[in-house]
C-alpha positions, -999 to +999 in steps of 0.1 A: +250+582+485+256+578+522+278+547+520+303+537+494+307+500+486+342+487+481+349+457+458+377+436+472+399+409+458+423+385+475+451+367+457+470+341+477+502+324+464+527+302+481+551+330+489+528+361+492+493+374+496+478+404+479+446+422+488+431+450+468+401+472+473+385+494+446+356+518+447+333+531+419+329+568+417+314+592+392+345+590+369+349+552+371+368+527+393+396+539+415+420+521+439+410+524+475+438+503+490+464+477+481+482+454+506+509+430+498+526+407+523+551+379+522+541+345+535+550+340+572+580+317+575+566+305+609+538+286+592+562+263+573+565+228+588+532+231+607+510+215+580+502+248+563+526+246+534+521+225+502 
């Protein structure tokens, strides 16, 4: 296979955002990348918070 396809997921909460990417190989699914970041405090008060 020339190109591998990643499956991605995005989970957004009030205080953080998580992104995960997995790829399916011969032995099953494996983690390709995981990113976690805290919500940016600069957005509060500008109509972006709930």
